[in-house]
DODREN-902505 format. One line per 3 residues: their letters; for each residue x, y, z of C-alpha. Coordinates in nm, 2 decimals. Layout:
! residues N
A) X,Y,Z; ...
! end
This chain:
! residues 372
MLS) -2.88,1.86,0.81; -2.55,1.79,1.01; -2.26,1.63,0.83
ISR) -1.88,1.60,0.86; -1.66,1.65,0.54; -1.29,1.59,0.46
NGH) -1.09,1.75,0.18; -0.75,1.62,0.11; -0.52,1.41,0.31
LWN) -0.24,1.47,0.57; 0.06,1.46,0.34; 0.37,1.67,0.34
GEL) 0.29,2.01,0.21; -0.08,1.95,0.11; -0.37,2.10,0.30
CKI) -0.62,1.87,0.48; -0.94,2.02,0.59; -1.21,1.88,0.82
SLD) -1.53,2.07,0.87; -1.86,2.03,1.05; -2.13,2.15,0.82
IFG) -2.51,2.23,0.86; -2.71,2.23,0.54; -2.39,2.27,0.33
HSI) -2.26,2.57,0.55; -1.95,2.53,0.73; -1.98,2.58,1.11
LTR) -1.65,2.45,1.24; -1.34,2.38,1.04; -1.00,2.23,1.12
EQV) -0.72,2.30,0.86; -0.39,2.13,0.90; -0.07,2.10,0.68
IVG) 0.26,1.95,0.75; 0.50,2.25,0.76; 0.83,2.09,0.86
YKG) 1.03,1.76,0.93; 1.21,1.79,1.26; 1.42,1.47,1.24
GGI) 1.39,1.17,1.49; 1.06,1.07,1.32; 0.88,1.39,1.42
AEV) 0.69,1.63,1.19; 0.55,1.98,1.26; 0.17,2.03,1.17
FVK) 0.03,2.37,1.15; -0.34,2.37,1.26; -0.58,2.64,1.21
YKV) -0.95,2.64,1.38; -1.23,2.82,1.22; -1.59,2.91,1.33
FGK) -1.81,3.03,1.06; -1.52,3.11,0.83; -1.34,3.31,1.10
TIH) -1.01,3.19,1.25; -1.02,3.16,1.62; -0.71,2.96,1.70
NTI) -0.36,2.86,1.54; -0.12,2.62,1.67; 0.16,2.40,1.58
HKI) 0.16,2.03,1.68; 0.45,1.78,1.69; 0.36,1.44,1.56
RFA) 0.52,1.10,1.49; 0.56,1.07,1.12; 0.44,0.70,1.17
TLN) 0.08,0.82,1.20; 0.08,1.04,0.90; 0.07,0.80,0.60
PKF) -0.10,0.48,0.68; -0.18,0.42,0.31; -0.02,0.44,-0.04
HTL) -0.02,0.75,-0.23; -0.06,0.72,-0.60; 0.13,1.04,-0.69
HTK) 0.17,0.97,-1.06; -0.20,1.02,-1.15; -0.13,1.05,-1.53
VAK) 0.05,0.72,-1.53; -0.26,0.58,-1.36; -0.49,0.73,-1.62
DIA) -0.28,0.62,-1.91; -0.27,0.26,-1.79; -0.66,0.25,-1.70
TDK) -0.76,0.40,-2.04; -0.51,0.19,-2.26; -0.71,-0.05,-2.49
DID) -0.40,-0.25,-2.56; -0.30,-0.30,-2.19; -0.38,-0.69,-2.18
TKI) -0.12,-0.74,-2.47; 0.13,-0.51,-2.31; 0.11,-0.67,-1.97
LNL) 0.14,-1.03,-2.11; 0.44,-0.91,-2.32; 0.61,-0.75,-2.03
CKG) 0.56,-1.06,-1.81; 0.75,-1.29,-2.05; 1.08,-1.40,-1.89
LDQ) 1.01,-1.25,-1.54; 1.02,-1.45,-1.23; 0.69,-1.49,-1.01
KSI) 0.79,-1.22,-0.77; 0.84,-0.96,-1.04; 0.51,-1.06,-1.21
ETL) 0.33,-1.01,-0.88; 0.50,-0.68,-0.84; 0.42,-0.54,-1.17
TTI) 0.06,-0.66,-1.17; -0.01,-0.54,-0.82; 0.11,-0.18,-0.92
ISR) -0.09,-0.18,-1.24; -0.40,-0.30,-1.06; -0.37,-0.04,-0.78
LRT) -0.32,0.24,-1.02; -0.59,0.13,-1.24; -0.84,0.12,-0.93
AHI) -0.72,0.45,-0.81; -0.80,0.62,-1.14; -1.14,0.45,-1.18
LHK) -1.23,0.53,-0.81; -1.09,0.89,-0.83; -0.87,0.81,-0.52
EFI) -0.54,0.94,-0.43; -0.46,0.68,-0.19; -0.46,0.30,-0.19
ETL) -0.60,0.12,0.12; -0.56,-0.24,0.05; -0.22,-0.30,0.18
TEK) -0.09,-0.65,0.27; 0.02,-0.75,0.61; 0.38,-0.75,0.50
EYL) 0.35,-0.41,0.37; 0.21,-0.29,0.70; 0.49,-0.44,0.89
ELY) 0.75,-0.30,0.66; 0.60,0.06,0.69; 0.60,0.01,1.08
RIT) 0.97,-0.08,1.06; 1.04,0.23,0.85; 0.86,0.46,1.08
TEF) 1.03,0.32,1.39; 1.37,0.23,1.27; 1.46,0.46,0.99
FPN) 1.30,0.79,1.05; 1.38,0.82,1.42; 1.75,0.76,1.33
IHK) 1.77,1.06,1.10; 1.90,1.34,1.29; 1.91,1.71,1.24
LSH) 2.23,1.85,1.37; 2.20,2.20,1.25; 2.01,2.40,0.98
TLY) 2.26,2.27,0.71; 2.37,1.93,0.85; 2.18,1.61,0.88
IYK) 2.30,1.25,0.94; 2.17,0.91,0.91; 2.41,0.63,1.02
NYF) 2.75,0.75,0.90; 2.60,0.95,0.60; 2.60,1.34,0.63
LPT) 2.37,1.55,0.40; 2.35,1.92,0.39; 1.98,1.90,0.35
HSF) 1.71,1.67,0.47; 1.70,1.43,0.16; 1.71,1.08,0.31
EIS) 1.51,0.88,0.07; 1.37,0.55,0.19; 1.48,0.39,-0.14
VFW) 1.83,0.50,-0.11; 1.94,0.48,0.25; 1.69,0.21,0.39
YEH) 1.69,-0.02,0.10; 2.03,0.09,-0.06; 1.83,0.08,-0.40
KLK) 1.79,-0.31,-0.34; 2.11,-0.38,-0.49; 2.15,-0.71,-0.30
EFE) 1.87,-0.83,-0.53; 2.12,-0.87,-0.80; 2.32,-1.22,-0.80
SST) 2.63,-1.24,-0.61; 2.83,-1.30,-0.91; 2.70,-0.97,-1.05
LAK) 2.78,-0.78,-0.74; 3.13,-0.92,-0.75; 3.18,-0.78,-1.10
IKN) 3.03,-0.44,-0.99; 3.29,-0.43,-0.71; 3.59,-0.39,-0.96
KDI) 3.43,-0.16,-1.20; 3.31,0.21,-1.21; 2.95,0.29,-1.14
IDV) 2.74,0.55,-1.35; 2.48,0.73,-1.14; 2.24,0.90,-1.39
GGY) 2.02,1.16,-1.19; 2.27,1.24,-0.91; 2.04,1.49,-0.73
VGD) 2.22,1.57,-0.40; 2.46,1.28,-0.40; 2.25,1.05,-0.19
SAL) 2.27,0.74,-0.42; 2.63,0.81,-0.49; 2.72,0.79,-0.11
VFQ) 2.55,0.45,-0.07; 2.71,0.31,-0.40; 3.07,0.36,-0.25
KYT) 3.03,0.03,-0.06; 2.95,-0.16,-0.38; 3.27,-0.07,-0.57
DKN) 3.63,0.00,-0.52; 3.64,0.23,-0.82; 3.47,0.56,-0.89
IYT) 3.11,0.66,-0.90; 3.04,0.91,-1.18; 2.73,1.10,-1.08
FEP) 2.54,1.32,-1.34; 2.33,1.62,-1.20; 2.26,1.89,-1.45
TSQ) 2.07,2.15,-1.23; 2.27,2.42,-1.05; 2.08,2.40,-0.73
NYE) 2.11,2.02,-0.69; 2.45,2.02,-0.82; 2.58,2.27,-0.55
VLL) 2.43,2.06,-0.28; 2.59,1.76,-0.44; 2.94,1.92,-0.40
QTI) 2.86,1.99,-0.04; 2.76,1.63,0.02; 3.09,1.51,-0.14
KLN) 3.27,1.75,0.10; 3.09,1.66,0.41; 3.16,1.30,0.36
NAM) 3.52,1.32,0.22; 3.38,1.10,-0.07; 3.68,1.13,-0.30
RII) 3.57,0.86,-0.52; 3.24,1.04,-0.62; 3.31,1.23,-0.94
PIK) 3.04,1.50,-1.01; 2.95,1.60,-1.37; 2.73,1.89,-1.42
KAL) 2.55,1.76,-1.72; 2.25,1.54,-1.83; 2.27,1.23,-2.03
GSE) 2.07,1.16,-2.33; 2.05,1.03,-2.69; 2.28,1.30,-2.85
HSR) 2.48,1.62,-2.77; 2.26,1.93,-2.73; 2.14,2.21,-2.51
AKI) 1.80,2.15,-2.35; 1.57,2.32,-2.09; 1.51,2.12,-1.78
NIN) 1.20,2.19,-1.56; 1.32,2.26,-1.21; 1.15,2.07,-0.93
GIG) 1.40,1.96,-0.69; 1.44,1.57,-0.69; 1.16,1.57,-0.96
SSL) 1.36,1.81,-1.21; 1.27,1.68,-1.56; 1.35,1.72,-1.93
ILH) 1.01,1.55,-2.00; 0.77,1.63,-1.72; 0.69,2.00,-1.69
NHT) 0.50,2.07,-1.37; 0.67,2.39,-1.27; 0.75,2.74,-1.42
DNE) 1.12,2.73,-1.32; 1.36,2.63,-1.60; 1.72,2.60,-1.66
NIE) 1.92,2.56,-1.98; 2.16,2.25,-1.94; 2.41,2.06,-2.15
VIT) 2.32,1.70,-2.26; 2.59,1.45,-2.38; 2.57,1.08,-2.43
LDS) 2.70,0.81,-2.22; 2.88,0.65,-2.49; 3.09,0.95,-2.57
FVH) 3.17,1.00,-2.19; 3.27,0.64,-2.15; 3.49,0.64,-2.46
EHN) 3.65,0.97,-2.36; 3.74,0.86,-2.01; 3.80,0.49,-2.10
LEV) 3.58,0.36,-1.83; 3.49,0.01,-1.74; 3.14,0.03,-1.62
GFI) 3.01,-0.24,-1.38; 2.67,-0.07,-1.29; 2.43,0.20,-1.41
KVD) 2.16,0.36,-1.20; 1.91,0.56,-1.40; 1.64,0.78,-1.23
IEG) 1.58,1.09,-1.46; 1.21,1.15,-1.44; 1.08,0.99,-1.76
FEQ) 1.40,1.06,-1.97; 1.52,0.71,-1.93; 1.45,0.59,-2.29
EFL) 1.65,0.88,-2.43; 1.94,0.79,-2.21; 1.94,0.44,-2.33
KGA) 1.96,0.54,-2.69; 2.27,0.73,-2.60; 2.42,0.43,-2.41
KQT) 2.37,0.16,-2.64; 2.72,0.12,-2.74; 2.85,0.10,-2.38
ITE) 2.57,-0.14,-2.28; 2.62,-0.37,-2.57; 3.01,-0.38,-2.54
QKP) 3.03,-0.39,-2.14; 2.70,-0.55,-2.04; 2.68,-0.36,-1.69
AML) 2.41,-0.44,-1.45; 2.15,-0.18,-1.45; 1.87,-0.03,-1.23
ISI) 1.63,0.18,-1.45; 1.34,0.36,-1.31; 1.02,0.27,-1.51
YHQ) 0.75,0.45,-1.30; 0.75,0.81,-1.44; 0.56,0.73,-1.76
ASD) 0.33,0.45,-1.85; 0.53,0.40,-2.17; 0.83,0.34,-1.96
FFE) 0.67,0.05,-1.78; 0.61,-0.13,-2.11; 0.88,-0.02,-2.35
IKP) 1.21,-0.02,-2.16; 1.25,-0.39,-2.12; 1.14,-0.48,-2.47
MIE) 1.40,-0.21,-2.59; 1.69,-0.37,-2.41; 1.56,-0.72,-2.51
SWN) 1.57,-0.62,-2.87; 1.94,-0.58,-2.85; 1.98,-0.95,-2.78
LGY) 2.26,-0.90,-2.51; 2.15,-1.20,-2.29; 2.01,-0.98,-2.01
SFK) 1.79,-1.12,-1.73; 1.53,-0.90,-1.57; 1.35,-0.84,-1.24
IIK) 1.09,-0.57,-1.16; 1.14,-0.46,-0.79; 0.92,-0.19,-0.61
PTD) 1.05,-0.13,-0.24; 0.77,-0.08,0.00; 0.74,0.28,0.09
FTA) 0.44,0.52,0.11; 0.37,0.52,-0.26; 0.19,0.29,-0.50
ADE) 0.45,0.30,-0.77; 0.73,0.53,-0.71; 1.07,0.37,-0.71
CAL) 0.96,0.08,-0.92; 1.26,-0.01,-1.11; 1.38,-0.27,-1.39
FCE) 1.68,-0.46,-1.26; 1.89,-0.60,-1.55; 2.19,-0.82,-1.54
VIE) 2.38,-1.06,-1.75; 2.42,-1.40,-1.55; 2.70,-1.61,-1.66
! end
């Protein structure tokens, strides 16, 4: 019996294996994995050919990134499972939809439906993209990736933004975190106040935020590795208004162990063995100590968002800044962050926005603003 089997998908760092089998025995196998990104929309793919399990040929292909990810990766399988198995999901969805505009409701319910379907069918990828999504992915792969240039092993550029590493996230540099989804009056208020960047990573978001305020951007990054790259980013761009703080923000002052995973380093999610002891403070204490006027807060801290909000309640209550809060790391974040802020009765309006990229749920955020 002759058959062709496929194990995995061509995704950055993951092995994809295609084999020709006869009665369950592998005759010819082609293994491939993305080993590097070369800039200009080009990736390097390592390919290995085997006959009866013996390697006969190795090679490296260069291929346009546009052809690698034609579908949405679900990535957060635990979130999908929690949503699919939640017996109270109907009530939670209906409660969350209250007060949202039609576009936000469509965004929210599409994400939930896709994650639920992926879990039930045991799929890692979502295939039912809309025409609008396909067109946007095409624009990203032809207009964004090709304009990221590698100048050396430690210098990359997109437009006028320099980074010491290839960390040009679609949500940050292509969409600028969708900040223009805020009302014009909100953006005008942000312009004259400080910005708080919670989860600074390598300073990518902070670079973009410079155009949205004439004041300072305080960016919090607690991990040593990311913090050192953040300092290099500031230096490369002569970004004197970006103030780096090597601390995490949470609900109380403490020491904590953070799981190190690059952009996904987390105080909640523990997916890797490397850890680092860090200092945790509250935003309220920091704002009080430095007498800040806060116009905007961006929070993307891998599932620690609710703890952050507990330690920022006074600042939010008194100053009512616009906020962008990630809600995709945990199922509970989808359904509990908005009600938490609503319970404070501060007059916030909400939107749920998910920029189109190559994922089903990543970068989904709750946009909060007080419209006067």
